[in-house]
VOMAR-147794 format. One record per residue: residue in one letter; x, y, z of N, C-alpha, C in turn. Coordinates in steps of 0.1 Angstrom, whole numbers, plus 5000, padded with zeros to 4 digits. Layout:
N
aXYZXYZXYZ...
This chain:
934
m765126918859764926988847764227128850k763227118859762427248862763427348868s764227298877765227388884766127448874q766527378864767427428853766727538845l765427518842764727618835764527748843n764227728857764127848865765427928866l766527848866767827918866768127998854k767727938842767928008829767028138829k765828128834764928238835765528358843a766128308855766728408864767928478858l768728398851769828458845769528558833i768428518825768028608815767428738820t766728728832766128848838767228938843v768228878850769328968855770029028843l770328958832771029008821770229128814f768929108814768029208808768029338816v768029318830768129438838769429518837i770529438836771829498834771929578821i771429518810771529578797770629698796s769429688803768529808804769229918811a769829888822770629998829771630058820a772329978812773330038803772730118793v771630078787771030148776770530288780f769930298792769330418797770230508804a771530468805772530558811772930668801q772230778802772330888791773430988794t773731008807774731118810776131048810g777131148809778531098808779331168819k780631148819781531208829782831258821i783531338828784931378825785731348837s786831278836787731248847789131248842g790031258851791531258848792431298859k793631318856794631348866795431468862v795731558871796431688868797831678874s798931708866800231708871801031828867d802131848874803031968871803931938859q804032048851804732028838806232008841k806732068851808232068854808631938861t807931898871808331788879807631658876g806431668870805731548867804831498879e804931568890804231528902802731568901t801831488907800431528906800131638915l799131718912798831838920797531818927i797531858940796331848948795631978950g794231978949793532098951793332188938v793632138927793332208914791832208911t791332328908789932338905789732318890v788932218886788632178872787132188871k786732268861785232288860784932308845i783632298842783132328829783032478828k783732528818783832668816782432738814g782232848821780932918820779832858829t780232758837779232698847779932688861t779132648870779732618883779932468886k779732388875779832248877781332208875g781832148886783232108885783632038898s784932018900785431948912786931988914s787531948925788931968928789631838928t790931838925791731718925791931668939d791931538941792131478954793631458957v793931378967795231358971796131278961e795431218951796131148940796231238928g795631358929795631448917794531418907r793531338912792431298903791231388905y790431408894789231478895788131408887i786931438890785731368882784631468882i784031498870782831578869781731488863n780631478872779531378869778431458862a777431368857776131408852776231518841l776931488831777131578820776331518808a775531608802774731568790775731548778p775431458769776231438758776431568750g777731588745778031708738779531738740k779831858735781231908736781332018746y782432018754782632108765784032168764t784232278771785532338774785832328789l786932258792787332248806788232368810e788032418823788932518828789532478841a790932478841791632438853792432558859s792332578871793032688878793632638891y794732698894795432668907796432778910v796532808923797232918928798732898924g799332998918800732998913800832938899y799832898893799832838880799032908870s799332908857798532968847797232888845t796132958843794932888840794932818827k794332708826794432628813793032588809n792732618796791432588790791632478780i790832368781790932258771789532248763t789632268751788432268742788232138735d787032128730786632008722786531878730v786231888743786031778751784731718749e784631598742783431538739783031428749v781731448754781131358763780031278756k780131138758779131048752778330988764g777030968761776130908771776630778776g776730758789777130638795778630608796n779330708791780830688790781530788799s782830758803783630848810784730898801t784831018798785931078790787131118798v788231058795789531078803790231188797v790531298805791331418801792331438812d793631398809794631428819795231568815l795631648826796031788823797431808829v798231898822799531938827799432088829m799832128842799732268845801132338846q801232458841802432538840802432638850e803632658857803732758867803632898861g802932998868802733128862803833228863g804833188870806033278872805633398880g806133518876805833638883804633718878q803933668868802833738862801533708870k800633798869799333788876798633668870l797833598878797233478873796233498862d795633618862794633638851795233698838e796533708838797233758826797533648816v797733528821798033418812797033308813v796433278802795533168800796033078788i796332958791796732868781795632788775t795432788762794332718756794932608747a794332488748794732378740793532288737t793532218726792432118723792731998731v791631908733791831788741792831698735k792931688722793931608715795331658718q795531788717796831848720797231818734e796331828743796631808758796931658760s796331568753796631428755798031398751v798431458740799831448735800731508746n800431628751801331698760801431618773t800431558778800531478790801331358789l801231288779802031168777803531198775y803731298768805131348765805731388778n805031468787805531518799805831408809r805031298808805331188818806631118815q806931108802808231048798809431148801r809231268799810331358800810731388814t809831388824810131428837810431308847s810531188842810831068850812231098856v812431078869813631108876814630998873s814230878871815130768869815030708855i815930618852815730548839814730438840s813630468834812530378837811530378824d810630278824809630278813808330238820g807230268814806030238820804830248810i803730198815802430198807801330248816s800630348811799630408819798330328818a797230368826796030298826795330328812d795530448807794830478794795530398783q796830368783797430288773797030138775i796830098787796329968789794929948784r794130048786792730048783792530038768r793530098760793430098746794029978739s794729898748795429778742794529658743p794829558735794029428736794529328746d795329368755795929278764794929228775r795129098778794129038788794729038802n796029018804796629018817797929098818t798529118829799629198831800929148824s801029018822802228968815802129008800e800929018794800829058780801129208780v800729288790801029428790802529448790l803229368798804629398800805429368787k804929288778805529268765805729398758r804929498761805029628753806029728759v806629688771807529778778808929758772s809529868769810929858763811929788773g812729698766813729628773813329518781t812129468780811629358788811129248778s811129128783810529018776809828928786i808928838781808228748790808628608787q808928528798809328398796808228308801d807828198794806728108798805428178799n805328298792804028378792803728438806k804628438815804328498828805528558836f806728518833807928568841808628668832i809128778840809728888833811228878832i811828918821813228928819813529078816v814429138823814829278821816229288816r816529348805817829358799818529228799g817829118795818428998794818828918806l818528978818818928918831817728838836s818028718841817028628846816328678858d815228618862814328668872815028688886r816228618888816928638901817228788903y817428858893817928998894816829098893n815529058895814329148894813629148907a812829258910812029258922810629318917t809629288925808229328921807629398933l807029508930806229588940804829588936l803929548945802429558942801829668952n801329778946800829888954801829928965n803129948961804129998969804729908980a804329778979804829688989805529578982i806629528988807329418981806529288981l806329238969805529118967806328998968p805828898975806528768976806528698963s807528608961807528528948806328438948s805828428936804728328934805328188932e806628178930807328048928808228028939p807927938949808827908961810227878957d810427818946811827768943812627878935r812127988932812828088924812228228928k813128328925812628468928811928518915a810628488914809928528902808428548906f807828628898806328648901805628618888s804528548889803728518877802728628874f803028708864802328828862800928798855d800728678850799528648843798328638852i798528638865797428628875796728758877i797228868872796528998874795929048861p794529058861793929108848794329248845s794529278832795029398828794029518831n792729488831791829598834791729638849m792429558857792529598871793729678874v794629698864795929778866795729918863d796230008873796130148871797430198862n798530148866799730178858800930078862i801830068853803029988855804330068852v805230058861806530128859807630018861i808630018852809729928853810930018855n811530018867812730098870813930018867k814830068858816029998854817230048862t817130148869818130198878817630208892a818530208902818130208916817930348920s817130358931816730478937816630448952p816930548961816830518976815430468981d814430508973813030468978812630338972l813530268965813130138959813930028966p813429898966814129788972815529778967g816529738975817929728971818329598965d817429498966817629358962817229348947f818029408938817829388924819029448916s819129408903820129468894819629478880g818529408877817929418864816829518863g815729498871814629598871813729578883v813129678887812029678898810729708891v809829608891808529618884807529668895q806929788892805929848901804529838895v803729758901802329748896801329808906l800529908901799529968910798129928905t797329868913796029828909795029938913k793929938906792830038907792130018920d791530128925790730118937789330188935i789330318934788130388931787930408916p786930358910786730368896786130508892t786230548880785630668876784130658872e783730528871782230508868781830378875n780530358876779930228881779830138869y780230018870780229928858780229778863i779829698853779929548854780729508842f781829438843782629388832782529238830l782229188819782229048816783229018805s783828908806784828858796784728708795a784728658783784728518780785528488768g786428388770787328348759787628208758t788028168746788428028744789728028736g790527918738791827908732792127778725y792927778715793327668707794827658706n795327528708796827508706797027408695s797927438686798127358674798527218677q799127198688799727068692798826978700s797827038707797126958716795626958714t795027078711793527088711792926998701f791926928706791126828698791926698695k793126688700793926568698793926478710d794526358708794526258719795226318731f794526298743795126358755795026248766q796126238773796226138784796526208798l795926158808796126228821795826118832g796526138843796226048855794926098861k794726058873793526088880793326238881k792026288880791726428882790426438889d790426498901789326518909788526648905g787226658909786426768905786926898910v787526898923787927028928789127078921e789926988914791127028907790827118895n789527118890789127218880789227358884f789327378898789327508903790627538911g791727458909792927478915793227418928f792227348934792327288947792727138946v793327088956793826948956792826858963g792526748956791626648962792226588975k791326568985791826518998792526378997d792026298987792526158987793926148981r794426268977795826268972796826278983n796426318995797326339006797726209012i798726209021799126089028797926039036p797525919035796325869042796325879057d795225899063795125889077795525749082g796225739093796725609098798225579095i798825669086800225659083800925729094v801825659101802525709113803625809108s804325869117805425959114806625889108t807525959102808625899095809525819105a809725869117810625799126810025669130k808625659131808025529135807925439123y807625499111807425419099808725339095q809825409096811025349092811525239100v811025219113811425109121810324999122m809325009114808224909113808724779106s808124669109808424549102807824559088d808224459079807724459066806224429066y805724349076804324319077803524449079e804024529088803424659091803424749080k804524749072804624839061803724799049i803524669048802524619038801124669041a800724659054799424699058799324849056s800324929059800225079057800225099042g800925039034800925059020799625039013k798824949019797424929014796525039016l796925129025796025249028796225359016f797225349009797425438998796625398986p795925478979795125448967796025408956n795625308948796325278935795925378924s796625488924796225598915797125608903f797525498898798425498886797725478873s796425498873795625488861795925598851i795525568838795725668827794325678820n793825808820792625828814792825888800n792125848790792225888776791025978772s791326088765790326178761790826258749k790026358744790526458735790726588742a791826658739792126778746791126888742a790526948753789427048751790127188748p789427278742789927418740790127478754a791027578755791227648767790027738770q789727768783788627858786789127968796a788628088795789028198803787828288805y787428318818786328398821786728498832q786028618831786328718841784928798844l784728818856783628908860784129008870s783929138867784429238876783429348877t783429418888782529538890783229648896g782929768893783429888899782229968904l782330018917781330088923781930218929r781230328928781730448933780530538938k780730598949779630678955780230798962t779630918959780031038965779131068977l779731078989779031099002778631249004k777831269014777331409017778431499021n779531449027780631539031781631559020n781231529007782131538995783231438995a783131339003784131229002783631128992n784431048987784130938978784630808983i783730708981784130578985783830488973g784830398971784730308959785230168961a784930078952785429948953785529888939i786429798938786629718925786829578929l785929498924785929348927786129278914s786929168914787129088901787328948905l786628858897786828718898787228668884n788228578883788628528871788928378871y788728308861788828158860789428118847r790328028846790827978833791327838835n791227758824791827628824792327598810s793227498808793727468795794327328796e794427258785795127128783796127138772s797327098776798427118766799326988765l800026978754800926868752802326918748t803326878754804726908750805426778746n805926788733806726678729808226718730s809026628737810426668739811326548738e812526578736813626478735814626518746r815226418753816226438763817426348761f818526398764819826328762820726358774e821626268777822726288787823926218782y825126268785826326228780827326208791n828126098788829326068797830526078788q831226198789832326228780831826218765d832326128757831926128743830726028741k830225958751829225868749827925908754t826825868747825425898751825025808762e824625868773824125778785822725738782y821825838778820425798776819925888765d818825838759818125898748816625878750f815925978754814425968757813626058748n812426008746811326088739810226098750d809826218753808826238763807526308757d806426258761805126328758804626368771t804526498774804026548787802726618785y801626558791800226618790800026688803k799426808802799226898813797826958814f797126938824795927018827796227128837s795827248833796127368842794827438845s794727478857793527558861793927668870s793227778870793527888879792227968883v792128008895791028088900791728208907g791328328904791828448910790728548914g791128628924790228728928790928858932l790228968930790829098935789729178941a790029228953789029308960789729438966n789429548960790029678965788829768969i789029828981788029928985788830048990a788330168987789130288991788130398996y788630489005787830609009788830729007i788230829001789030948998788231069001k788831159008788231289011789331399011g789231489002790231599001791631549000n792431579011793831539011794131409018n793231329019793331199026792731089018k793430969019792930849012793430729020i792430639022792830509028792230399019a793030299017792630189008793030049014f792129959011792429819015792329729003k793529668999793629608986794029458989n793329368981793529228983793629158969l794529058969794728978957794828838961y794128748954794228598957794228528944n795128428944795128338932795528198936i794828098931795227958933795327888919s796427818917796627758904797027618906l796727528896797127388897797527338883d798627258884799127188872799127038874n798326968866798226818868798926758855s800026688857800826648845800926498845y801026448834801326298831802426298820t803426228822804526208812804726068809y804626038796804925908791806325908784r807125818787808525828782808925698775e809525708763810125598756811525628753g812525538753813825558750814725448754s816025478756817025378759818125428768l818625348777819825368784820925318776v821525408768822325358756823525278761i824225328771825525258776825125128781d824025118788823624988794822824898784k822524948772821824868762820424818767i819724918774818524888779817424978773k816324918768815224998764814325038776r813725158776813025198788811625258784k810625228792809325298791809125358805g808625478806808525548819807125618820y806625628833805425688836805625778848s805225898847805325998857804026078859y803526088872802326158875802726268885d802326388882802726498890801626598891l801326648903800326758905800926858915v800926988911801427098919800327198920s800027238933799027348935799727458943k799527578938800127698944799027808947s799127868958798227978961798928098967l798428218965799028338969797928428974l798028488986797128588991797928708995n797528828991798228948994797229048998s797329099010796429199016797229319020q796729439017797429559021796529669025l796829729036796029849041797029969039e796630069032797530179028796830309029g797630419032797130549033798030649027e797330759023798030869016797430999021h798331089026797831219033798731329029k798031449028798831569026798431669037l799431709045799231799056799331949051s798732039059798832179055800132229059w800832169069802232209073803232179062k803732279056804832269046804432179034e803132149033802632059022803231919023l803531879035804131749038803131639033k803731539026802931419021803431299029i802431219034802731099041802030979034n802730879032802030759027802630639035w801730539038802130429046801430299041n801930189045801230069042801529959052l800629869055800729749063800229639055g800929529054800629419045800829279051y800129179046800229039049800128959037s801028859035801028769023801128629028y800428549022800428409024800628329011s801528239011801728148999801928009003d801527918994801827778997802127708984r802727588985803027508973802827358978l801827288972801527148976801827058964q802526958967802926858957802626718962p801326678962800926548968801026438958d801826338962801826208955802426218941l803626268939804426268927804926118926k804526058915804825918913805625898900a806525798900807225758889807525608889v807325548877807525408875808225388862n809225308862810025278849809925128846y809825098833809924958829811124938819d811924838822813124818813813124688806q813624688793813824568785815324558783k815924458789817324438787817624368774e818824388770819324328757819124178757g818524128746818223988745816923938751e816224028758814923988764813824048756t812623988758811424028750810424108757e810524108771809424178779810124288786y809224388789809524498798809124458812l810124478821809924448835809924578843a809124598853809124718862810424718870v810924838871812124858879811724888893v811824778902811524798916812724748924p813324838932814524808939814324708951n815524648955815524568967816024658978g815724618990816324679002815624809007t815824909000815325049005814725118993a813825208997813125288987814025368979s813725388966814525478957813725598954r814325718952813625828948813525838933t814125748926814025748911813125648905d812925528912812125428906811025378916a809825358911808625308919808525398932s808425528929808525618940807225698942r806925738954805825828957806325938966f806126068962806826178969805726278973f805726328985804726428990805526548996s805126658993805726778999804726889001e805026979010804227099012805027209018l804827329013805527449017804427559021f804727619032803827729036804727849040e804327969036805028089039804128209043d804528269054803728389058804728509057s804228619053805028739052804328859057y805028949065804429059071805229179067n804629289063805429409059804729539063g805529639064805029769068806029879062g805429989058806330099053805730229056l806630339057806230469059807230559051n806630649043807330749035806830889037l807830979039807531119041808131199029t807331289023807831369012807631519015l808631599016808631739019809131829008p808231899002808731988991809332118997f810332168990810932298995811532368982s811932488984812532568973814032578975f814732548964816232548964816632618951l817432718953817932798941816632848933k815532878940814332928933813632828925e814032698927813432588920812832488929k811732418925811032318933812032198936s812132158948812932038952812131958962t812531838964811831748973812831668982f812531668995813231579004812331459008k812931339007812031219010812831129019a812031069029812630979038811630869041g812130749044811130639047811830519054v810930429059811430309065810530199060l811130069061810429949056810829839064k809829749067810129619074809329509067q810029399065809429279059809929159067y809029079072809328959080808728839074k809428729071808928609065809228489074e808228399074808328269080808028159070r808828059069808627949059808827819066d807927719062808027579067807827489055f808927399053808827309042809027169048s808327069043808526929047808126839035a808826729034808626629024808726489029r808026399023808226249027808326179014k809326079014809625999002809325859005f808325798998808025658999808425588985g808625458986808925388974808625238976y808225178965807925028966809224948964i809324848972810524758971810024618971r810824518967810424388966810524328981s809524238983809424178996810024038995f810924009005811423869006811123809019s810023849025809623799038809523649039t809123589028808923439028810023379020g811023449017812223399011812223398995s811023438990810923438975810123558971f810323618959809623728954808923678940n807723718939806923678927807323768915q808223718906808823798895807723828885n806623758885805523778875804923918877l804923968889804324098893805024208885l806224198882806924298874806424318860k805724218855805224228842803824288840l803224318852801924388852801924528847p800924578841800824708836800824808847v801124938844801325038854800125058863n798925038857797725068865797324958874e798024838873797724728882798824688891i800024718888801224658895801224688910f800824808914800824838929799424848935s798524758930797224758936797424688950a796424698959796524648972796824498973d796324428963796424278963797924238961n798724328955800124288952801024338963l800524398974801324428985801224318995n802124218995802124109003803524049006n803523929012804823879017805823839005n805223808994806123778982805823868971g805323988974805024088964805824218968f805124328970805724458972805524508986v806424588991806324659004806524809001l805724889007805925039006806925079017d808125109013809125159022809225309023e809825369033810025509033811425549034g811925639025813225679024813525829027t812525879035812726019039813926049047e814726149044815926179051815826309059a816826339067816726459076816826589068t817326579056817426699047816126729041d815126649042813826659035812826749042r813426839051812526939057813427049061y812927169061813627289067812527389070d812927479080812127589083813027709083a812527829079813327949077812628069081t813428179084812828309086813728409079s813128519075814028629070813428759075d814328849078813928979084814629089077l813929179071814529289063814029419069n815029499073814729639079815429739070a814729839065815429929056815030069059g815830169056815530309058816230389047y815830499044816430579033816230729035l817130809029817130949028817330989014m816631079008816731108994816331248991l817131318982816931448979816731458964d815631518959815431548945815431688943a816531738937816831888936817131928922r816732058919817132118906818132218908f819132208900820232308900820132398888g819332508888819032588877817932518869k817732568856816732528848816932388840k818232348840818632238831818932108839l819532118851820031998858819131958869r818731838869817931778880818731658885a818831638898819531528904818731478916s818631348916818031268927819031178933f819331198946820431118952820131098966g820730998971820530958986821130828989v820730779000821330649005820230569011r820330439009819430339014820230239023v819730209035820430119043819529999045e820029879042819229759044819929659054d819229619064819729519073818929389071s819629289067818929169063819429049072y818428969076818828849084818028729078q818828619075818228499071818628389080r817628299084818028179092817328059086i818027959084817527829079817927719088n816927649093817227519100817027399091t818127339088818227229078819027119084a819627039076820426929080821626909071d822726859076823826839066823626699060n824626659052824526529044824626409053s825026429066825126309075823826309083g822926399082821726399089821726479102n822826539105822926629117822226759114k821726819125821026949124822027059120l821627139111822427249106821727379106k822227479113821627609113822427709105v821827769095822427859086821927999090e822828089093822428229096823328329088n822628419081823228519074822728659079q823528749083823128879086824028989080f823529079072824329179066823629319067t824429419069824029559068824629619055d823829649046824229709033823929859032i824929939029824730079026824730099011l823630149006823330148991823130288986p824130358983823930488977823530488963s822830588958822430598944822330738939l822530768927822430898920821730878907n820730958905820130968892820031118888a820731148877820931288872820431298858t819631408856819131438842819531588838y820031598827820431728822819531748809n818731858809817831888798818531968787l818931898777819631958766818732048758s817432018758816332098753815032048758d813932108754812632058758812331918754k813031868744812831728738814031638739m815031678746816231598748816731598762n817031478766817631458780818931378779l819831408788821031318790820931278805r821031148807820831088820822031008824l822331018837823430938844822930878857s823230748859822830678871823930598876v824230608889825230518896824530468908s824730338911824130288923824830158927n824630128940824929998946823729918949t823629788946822529708950823029568954v822129478958822529348963821529238956t822029118956821229008952821328898963r820328878970820428778981819928638977p820528528982820028398979818628378984e817828298977816528258981816628158993l815628149001815628059012815827909008r815127878997815227738991816727708987e817427808982818727788978819727758989l819327809001820227789013819927659020s818927589017818627469024819327349017n819427239025820227129020819227019013f818027059011817026969006817326938991g817226808988817426768974816126708968f815826768956814526718949814926648936f814526528934814826458922813626488912d814126538901813226578890813226458880y812126388879812026268870812226308856i811726418851811826458837813326488833s814026568841815426598838816426498843k816026408852816826308859818026378866r817626488872818626568880818026588894v818926598904818626638917818926778920l817926858923818126998926818427008941i819527068945819927068959820427208962g820127258974820627388978822027388983n822527508987823927528991823827619004p824027569016824027649028825127759028d826227739020827327829020827227949011l826027969005825828078995826028209002k826528308995826728449000825828538991r825528658996824828748987825828808977s825228848966826028918955825829068958q827029138957827029288958827229348944n826429438940826429478926826629628926t827429668916827629808913827129838899n826329938897825529968885825930108879l826130118867826430248861825630258847d824830358845824030378833824230518828v824330528815824330658808823330648797k822430748795821430738785821130878778y821030878765820730998758819330968751e818431058753817031028748816431158742v815731138731815031238724813531198723f812631298725811231268725810631348713p810531288701809931358690808531398692g807831328700806331358702805831268712a804531278715803831198725804031048722g804430978732804630838731805730798722q806630888718807630858709809030888716i810030798713811230818719812330758710i813530818710814730758704815830778714s816330668719817430668729818530568727v819730608732820830518732821430518746s821730408751822230398765823330298766g824130318775825230228778825230188793y825530078796825530038811826629938814y827029938827828129858832827629808846k827829678848827529618861828629528866y829029548878830029458884829229378896f829429248895828829158905829929098914k830029118926830929048936830128928941n830628808940830028688944828628658938p828628668924827328638918826928498920i825528468922825028338924824728278911e825228148908824928088896824427948898q823627898889823127758889824127668882i824627558888825627478882825327328883v826027248874825927108875827127058883s826926988894828126938902828626808896s829926788898830526668893830126548902g830226428897829926308904829126208896s828826088902828125988895826726028891v826126108901824826168898825026318896k824526368885824726508881823726588888n824026638900823126728908823226868902v822126938904822127088901822027158914t822927248915823027328928823427468925f823727548935824027688933825427718940q826127808933827427848939827727998936n828628058944829028188941830328188932a830328258921831528288914832228398921n833528408919834328518925833728658922s833628678909833128808904832628798890a831928888885831528898871831229048867t831429068855831129198849830229188837t829229278836828429278823828429428819y828529448806828429578800827729568787g827029678783826329668770825829798765v825229798754824629918748823229878744e822329978746820929958743820330068734l819630028724819030118715817430098716e816730218717815330218718814730318708v813830268700813130368691811630338691r810830438694809430428693808930548686k808330528674808030638665806730608657t805930708657804630698648805130708634l804430648624804830648611804030758602g803430848609802730948602803631038594f804931048598805931128590806131078576i805830948574806030898560804930948551k803630948556802630998549801531048559e801231178559800231228569798831178565g798131148576796731098573796730958570g795630898570795430758565795930658575f796330538569796630428577797930448586l798930508580800230518587800130618599q799230708599799030808609798730738623n798130628622797730558634798630438637m799830428630800730318632802030368639t802330288649803630318657804530198656a805830218653806830118652807730128664y808130028670809030038682809929918682t811129938687812129838688813029868700n813529768706814529778717815529668715a816729708713817829598711818929628720a819529528726820629538735821729438731l822929488731824129398729824929398742i825129278748825629268761826829168762f827829208769829029138770829229108786s829628978789829828948803830928848804t831728868815832828768818832728738833v833228618836833228568850834628538854n835028588866836228558872836128438881l836628318877836428198884837528168894n838628238894839728208903840328348908s840128368921840528498927842028508928l842728388929844128388931844928428918i844528378907845228408895844428498886s843328548890842428638883842228588868e841928468867841628408854840228448849i840228538839839028588833838628498822t837528428823837128338813836228408803n835928338792835128398782833628348784r833428278795832028228798831228348803a830028358798829128458803828528428816l828028528823827328508835826128418833q825928318842824828228840823528308840g822628278830821428348829821428478822q822628528817822728658810822728628795s821828688788821828678773822828778768p823428738756824428828749823728938741y822428918738821729018731820228998733l819529098731818029098733817429188722i816429138715815629218705814229208708n813629328709812129338710811729438699a810729398691810229488681808829468679g808129578673806729558671806129668663l804929648658804129738651802729748658l802429868662801129888669800229988661y799029938658798030018651796830038659n796430168660795230198668794430308661d793230278655792430378648791230418657p791230538663790130578672788830588665k788830608652787530628645786930498642t787630398638787030268635787130168647n787830208657788030128670788629998667l789529998657790329878653791729898658s792229798663793729798667794329668665f795629658662796329538662797829568666n798429458670799829468675800529338671l801629368664802529258659803829258667l804229158675805429158684806429058679y807629098680808728998678809729008689n810228898694811128888705812128778702r813428808706814428708706815528738717i815828638724816828648734817928558730g819228608731820328538726820628408735e821528328729821928208737822528248750r822028178761822528208775822728078782i823628078792823927958799822827928809s822327808807821227758816821827698829e822927618827823527548838825027548835v825827588845827327588844827827448846g828727408837829227278838830527268847y831327168844832627158852833627098842q834927078847835927028839835526888833g835526878820835026758814833626748811y832826848815831426858813831026998809n830827028797830727158792829427228797d829427368796828227438801827027408791i825827418797824627388790824027528786y823727548774823127668769821627658765e820927758766819627768760819727838746k819327778736819427838723818327948721g818728058715817828168712816728118702r815528168703814528138694813628258690n813128258678812328368674810828358678m810328458685809028458690808128568683v807028528677806228628670804828608676d804228718681802828718685802028828678f800728808677799928898670798628908677q798129038679796829068685796029158676i794729138675793929228668792629238676s792029358677790829378684789929478677k788629468680787629558674786629588685k786429718687785429758697784129768690l783029718697781729698692780729758702l779529768697778329808706778629928713n778830038706779030168712780330168720t781330098716782630078722782630008736r781429968740781429888753781829738751g781629688740782029558737783329548729e784029438730785329418722785529278719l785829248707786129118702787729118699r788429018705789829018705790328888700l791328878691792028758687793528778690n794028678697795428668700796028548694l797128558687797928458682799328458689s799728348695800928348702801928238697d803228268698804228188693803928128679i803628218670803228178657804228088650l805528108652806528028644806727888651n806427878664806527748671807927688669e808927768670810327718669810627618681k811527528678811927438688812727498700i812327468712813127498723814327398724l815527458725816627368725817727408735f818127308743819227318752820327238747y821627288748822727208742823927238750q824827138749826127138755827127198745n827727318749828627388739829927318739n830227248728831527178727832627248720d832327358713833327428705833627568709n832927608720833127748725832827858716n831927828705831527928696830328008701k829827978713828728048720827428028713t827327988701826127968694826027818690y824727768688824527628685825227588672q826027488672826727438659826527288658k826627238647826527098645827727028652g827426938660828526868668828326898682d827627008686827227028700826326918705n826426888718825526788723824126848726i823126788720821826828723821326768736m820926848746820526798759818926788760n818326878754816826878755816226958744t815226908737814426988728812926968731a812127068727810727058730810027158721r808727118718807827208711806527218720v806027338720804827358729803627388720g803827418707802727448698802427598698s801727638687801227778686799827788692g799527908697798327928704797428028696a796128018698795228118693794028128703s793728258706792628268716791628378711l790328358713789328448709788528488722t788428618724787828668736786828778733f785628778740784728888739784528948753t784529078753784329148766783229248764y782529278775781529378775781529458788n781429588787781429678799780029738800f779329698811778029748813778129868822g777929988816777930108825776630118833l776730138846775630138855775130268860d775830378855775430508860774230558852k773230608860772030658853771930808853k771030858846770830998845770331058858
């Protein structure tokens, strides 16, 4: 008790010191970034000072400046640069303890003397001008969100930020969909390096692991460019994290969440160890010490297998409780110091933690022609926890910058599923129990540099990186109890002879992946036709190593003494496989591991590019070039007979691209983009490993014969910029896929899910985007701070399934939605510091799994998603209270078999799976302690 009191006193003392430091931080700062009005590029060496004083600074290699130790009040900024008109920004208000952000746009001075032209604007006008210029000068068709926009939004993590980007939507609150295309067609860059997937079984990144206040900016490129990865067709998401902060601070965040379906309601879960609250796996879940290798285990006698089986803990218990509210915490700090040589060193450190308990109620069906095979009702209880950290440190002096950036996250899902239903054809009632735990971790470290040389103003940036990821699934267990027609008792389904992967099973798997990458980019500005142009060249290398292994155990009946004790099958799930019941007339723990249950793989990507960004007169700008990617994939797996199988794919792809912009006026652009890209199969998809999913009763198996998809992309876009942050655009696009990869259901007695190449596919569509402030309806008041935005796409796709007769079917490309709607209302009042955001999203029906003759395609039904966020800044704007409401409508998730080819769900279609996850509400309080003193 005494130690607890001392701890409380220590915490109160530390908190008092921090608050005192914040209260007495009387001076403020002005910081920002300076860019060229015509090209949008940042400018290095611009002098920015307080007019009439000598207090100021010069922009660094990133175009950033900072002016420290300013007394509260209003100032005029003066920016000057050789060859550019001087700019004065008035009414810049500095508040004690705060950093005022003022980004500047500089205009070339032409042939006039520098002192002849001085451009004057208010800080509000310049803010509008900067944002407008960023949109107008983008070389490719892209959308993005700046650090300032993120700072003013109520978003907690990067996935919430991405909901605001035009043409994107978020699946499962973390995975991104661009233009209705699934994650297979997207790529992610973190700090200019290709980021490995956070999901080993799919090409996807979980964006919810990056806190929003750690992000400097996000750009989503919808068209290809030579300096971007060539493995995409939907979008390339570029996320840049912060390194040197503009102020010293400590940031605290604490939040709690409520789910309408689970919180405070009955909650069931299997075993949970203490370390699992922090994403780690308890040691006693692993295969026990003393268990021999697969080769030795499978030739042991039943007596030896019984003894080995007793080493496994009886972890089939079910614990009952009430589901607790979700929790989320974040602690971060930013430190910055100016050294004697006018260099700056800074660091940003962040630690975050969250957990939640959820319940999903679902129905599952399967069909054999016109008859229902099974009808199940599942209750899936899940405990999720996640711990993440970010540590960035950077040194910057003049035209040079070196940064070391690190991201780590570990997450865990502990699930328990209780199933009731029937095997309809067999007239059997069934109860089922499944226990599953998956832990995933990701470490990404990057050393990067940026330099500007005096020779020809050549810019060099480089990066070296290492990533590690793993996926552990220890002791996935499943037990079924059946009641046959005419019987009164449920009996456990325990096979004879050999272990089954579907009944009385225990499954262990682990995956480890290491990735190494490096890149070098050179940018050389030059004059062409009296206009600024840029030549760019670069190289990239990424090397991956992956190792996967699994072991499959299962209980079988023992007939060592000639008889089996049938009464054991009546025991409840928490008793049936206890050590006492593993004996000569009870159960034996057998092993059914096959040669296909392990694989190792490597991939090697080498790329280089040449790119020219040139202006042809005042109106036309074209960025064009070529990227060459040499990719190699090797997978050591096994065929269905157990023989070793080596899969090797090596391709050299030449990927040209063109992005052209014609300025119809200062506020109107016409854009054209043409490119070639590729979509490579994932390593998991090339392996012959088959995983039985108890929930869906499907076996997911790879296909060693998969080929890469070669994609041709064409985009045309007309855009109008009515004002800052406002846009009206119409675009059309066409994509041709040669050998697109699709997820299909294979025919046979067991409906496996695998992957195959279709011959070809085409998609084309039209996209409308509108983002407009509503002040034009009535100036001043409420509508002046309101912005309405919408993005809608109508998409058509066809798949050529037979290259010999060119049979074009009406079936859409698997994973492609026929339409996409994003809409929202954003309100932000800088006077009251109140903001809210209402979001609506709907993705049209899309094929989840491709069927076969006699088994129709399975579609995911579109559903309406409505989210609402409201926040209020408090305590001199350093605190914020935020309320998030998610999936307010809580519409049913529905997968169905399309029986009438109407493409939308109709009465008479076979329902395959339905689920509800509940509506969510979270309340979060944040506080930013400014640590800079007078």
